[in-house]
N, C-alpha and C positions, 0 to 999 in steps of 0.2 A: 923881173925877178920874183915879185910877189906871186904872179901866176904860176911860176915854176915851183915855188915852195908849196903852194896850195896843191898842185898836181902831185908833188912828192908825198905830201901828207895823205892825200886820197889813196895813193898807191900803197902806202904803208898800212893804212886802215884796211884796205881791201885784202892785202896779204895776211893781215892779222885775222880777219874774218875767215879766210880760207883755211888757215892753220887751225883755228878754233873748230871749224866744221869738220876738218879732217880728224882732229883729236877726238871729237865727240863720236864720229863714226867708228873710229878704232876702238874706243872704250866700249861702244855698243857691240861691236863684233866680238871682242874678247869676252864680254859677258855672255853673249849668245852661245859662243863656243863652249864656255864653261858650263852653262846650264844644259846644253845638248849632251856634253860628256856625262853630266849627272843623269840625264834621261836615258842615255845609252847604257851606262853602267847599271842604272836602275836599282831596284830593291835588293838584288843579290849583293852588290858592293856595299850598299848602305847597311844592310843587315850584318854583314861581316864587320864593318866598322863599328856598328852599334854594339855588337857582342864584345868588342874589345874595350869599349869605354868604361871608365870607372865613374858611375853616376851617383849623384845624391840630390836630395831635395831640401830646400830651405822653406820654413814656415808652411808646412803642409796643412796646417789647420785652416788656412784660407781656402784650400781646395775642398776640404771637408765641409766648410761653411756654406759652400754653394752646391752641395749635393754630391760631390765626388764623381761627377760625370753621369749621375743617374737622373738628372733633371735639366731643364733648359738653362743655359748660361752662355754668355758671350766671352770667349777667351781671346785676349788681346796679346799679341807678341809682335815684335818688330819684324819687318819684311826680311831682313838679312838673316834671321834666325830660323827660317822655315824648316831647314833640314834638322836642326837640333830638336825642334818641337815635334816634327814628324816622327823621328825615330823614338823619342821618349814616350810619346803617346800612341805609338803604333798599335794597330789591332783594336782600337777603340772605335765605336761608331760615331765619329765626329763628322761634321759637315764643314767644309772649308770654302771661304770666298776666294775665288781666283780671277784675276783680271782677264779681259778679252784681248789678249795680245799673244805674240809668238812665244814669249817666255811663259805665259799662262798656259799655252797648249802643252808645253813640256811639263810644267808643274802638274797639270791635270792628270796626264798619263801616269806620272810617278805616284801621285797621291792615290789614284784609283787602284794602282797595283798594291798599295799598302792597305787597301780596304776602306779608304775614306770616301765619303760622298762629296761632291763638288757642286758649287753654285758659281756660275760665271757672271762677272760684271764688276764695275767699278764706278767711281763718281764721274768718270769721263765717257765711259761706254757701257751701255746696258744697265745703267744705274736703277732705273725704275723697275724693270722686270726682276733684277737681282734683289731689290728691296722687298718686293712682294714675295719672292721665293724664300727669303730669309725670315720674314715675318711668319709665313706659313710653317716653316720648319720649327721655329722657336715655339710657336703655339702648340706644336705636337711634342714638345719636350726635347728638341735637338740641342746638342752642344755645338755651338757655332764658333769657328775659329776665324778671326779677322786680323789682318796686318794693317793697322791704321795709318802707316806711312807709305803704303803701297798704292798703286803699282809703280809710281814714278818718283816718289820722294818729294822734297828732300828728306834725307835720313832723319828720323825721329820727329818729323812734322806730322801734324794731325789736323783733320777737319772735324766738325761736330757730328758727323754721320754716326759714329759709334755711340755717342751719348744720346743722340736722337733715337737710335734703335733701342737703347735701354729704356728710354722714357716711353716709347710706344708699346713695348712688349711687357714692361715691368720686370724684366730679367736683369740680374746683375752683370757687371763687367768684371772679369777676373784678370788682372795683369799677370803676365808670365815673362820673367826675364831669364836669359840664358847666358852662361859664361863658360869658357873652356880654356885650358892652359896651352893648348897647341892646336892650330887649325890652318886650313887653307882659306884665305880670304880673297875673294875676287876683287879686282880693281874696278868697282862699280859704285854707284851712289849709295847703295845699302851695305857695302862691304860684306856681301853674301858669304856666310860662314859655314864651313864644312869641317867638323872636328876630325883630327887625324887619328890614325890607328893608335890605340892605347891612351887616348886623351882623357883627362879628367873633365867631366861635364857637370855643371851645376845648374839645376832648374830652381829658380827662386820665385815663389808666388808673392804677389803684392796683395794688400788688403782690397777686398772687393769694393767696387764703386756702384752705388745704386742711385738712380735718377727718378725723382717723383713724377707721377703722371701729369701734374700741373706745372712742371718746370718751364720757366720762360726762357727766352733766348740768352739772357745773362747767366741763368743757372746752367744752361747747356754748355756755355763757354767755360764756366768754372769747372763743370764735370769733365770736360775735355782736357783742361789743363791738369786736373787731378789725376786722370788716367795716365797722361804722359809722365807726370812726376813720379807716379808709383811704378811705372814701367822702368824708368831710368833708375830709381832707387833699388828696384829688384835686381837689375843687372849689376849695379854697384855692389850690392851685398854678395852676389855671386863671385865677382872678381876679388872682393875682399876675402871671401872664403878660400880662394885659390892663392891668396897672397900675391896677386898680379895687378898690374895697371890695367884699367879698362881699355878697350880697343877702339875708342872714338875720341 
C-alpha cells in the first residue's frame, strides 16, 4: 500500500511538472507572438498610436537637470514600458541596451526603424562586450537606455549592474516611469504595455541617482535600491495623475 501511495505521489508530481512546463511554453509563445505582431506592424502602427495619445510629463526638471538629452546619461525604465518610452522619445539619438534573444531581435529591428542605436547584450549573454560598448558610448556623450529588470525578470527586480555603470562612468541614472489609462498588456512576466488608441500617457521622471567613483559594494547595493524605489515612485505618480490604480 505504501509503495502504491508513493507511486501515486510521484505520478502527481510528474503531471504537475508537465503542466507547469506546458504553461510556461504557452506563455512564452503568446509573448513571442505579441512581440512579433509589434515587429510586423512596426513603426507605422506605433506612430499612428502615438499621434492619438494625450501625453504629459511630470517633474521635467529632473530631465533638464541631467542635460535634457544633450550629454551622457543613463535612462532607466522598466522592461514592460519599452513601447511607451520608445514612442515618447522617438527621433532622439539614444542608444538602447537590448538582450541577445529572439525577443531582442524583434526589439532591435523596431528600435532601429525609429532611429535608435542598439547595443546587444545582458547579464546572461554578451555582458562583457556590451559593458565595453556602453562605457565607450557614454564616454562620447551618449544617452543610454537600460531596462534594469530585463531581459528575464522578475518584474521590477534589479541587479547592481546599472549602479556599477554609473560609478564607472560618473554619469547619473535618471529613472523614468510610465502610466496609461488604457492599454494592451501581454500576459508575460513584465506585463508588456502598449497604450491603446486615444490613451492618456504620463511620463514621470524621478530624481537622478549619482554614484561616487569610490562607492563600495554596500553603496552600490543602496544605489540599486534607490533607483528601483524612484522608478516605482515615478510610476505611482503617473497613475495618481490619471486617477487610476497602478497595474502591478
